[in-house]
C-alpha positions in Angstrom: 60.7 -4.9 -12.2 60.8 -1.5 -10.6 61.9 -2.7 -7.2 64.7 -4.9 -8.6 66.0 -2.0 -10.7 66.1 0.3 -7.7 66.7 -2.2 -4.9 69.9 -0.7 -3.6 68.3 2.8 -3.2 65.0 1.4 -1.7 66.7 -1.0 0.7 69.0 1.9 2.0 65.9 3.8 3.2 64.3 3.4 6.6 61.5 0.8 6.3 58.8 3.4 6.8 59.9 5.3 3.7 60.4 2.4 1.3 56.8 2.0 0.1 56.5 5.8 -0.5 59.8 5.8 -2.6 58.7 2.8 -4.6 55.4 4.6 -5.3 57.3 7.7 -6.4 59.4 5.7 -8.7 56.3 4.1 -10.1 54.7 7.5 -10.8 58.0 8.7 -12.5 58.0 5.6 -14.7 54.3 6.1 -15.5 55.0 9.7 -16.6 57.8 8.4 -18.8 55.5 5.7 -20.3 52.5 7.9 -20.9 54.7 10.6 -22.5 55.8 8.0 -25.1 52.3 6.9 -26.2 51.4 7.6 -29.8 48.1 9.3 -28.8 50.0 11.8 -26.7 52.5 12.5 -29.5 49.6 12.9 -32.0 48.0 15.5 -29.7 51.3 17.5 -29.5 51.7 17.2 -33.3 48.2 18.6 -33.8 49.1 21.6 -31.6 47.0 20.6 -28.6 48.1 21.6 -25.2 48.8 18.4 -23.2 50.8 18.0 -20.0 51.7 14.8 -18.2 52.4 15.5 -14.5 53.8 13.2 -11.8 51.8 13.6 -8.6 51.4 11.0 -5.8 48.7 10.7 -3.2 50.4 10.2 0.2 48.0 7.9 2.0 49.4 8.7 5.5 48.7 12.4 5.0 45.9 12.5 2.4 47.9 15.1 0.5 49.1 15.2 -3.1 52.9 15.3 -3.5 54.2 17.0 -6.6 57.2 14.9 -7.8 58.4 17.8 -9.9 58.2 15.8 -13.1 56.1 17.3 -15.9 56.2 16.7 -19.7 54.6 19.1 -22.1 56.1 18.2 -25.5 58.2 15.6 -27.4 61.5 17.3 -26.8 61.1 16.8 -23.0 60.4 13.1 -23.6 63.8 12.7 -25.1 65.5 14.5 -22.3 63.5 12.6 -19.7 64.5 9.3 -21.3 68.2 10.4 -21.2 67.9 11.4 -17.6 66.4 8.1 -16.6 68.9 6.1 -18.7 71.8 8.0 -17.0 70.3 7.3 -13.5 70.3 3.6 -14.4 74.1 3.5 -14.8 
């Protein structure tokens, strides 16, 4: 569960920021998950240009927030996985 894995960080935030941060973590996890899908790797293998971006709609402003996470090839999937694994420890 995403909240349990990040509970210390989320609980340390002001209550008004907790939902946004949990949403951001969910988008980051989604980018990681989508980037590992076989259909995505097949597209890259076939030379097709495909990017997976992490953006979040901020409901209180109506604006998109770029979470500065983007994957455009299989080498980035490996580095993204290593970064997330390092953050877990």
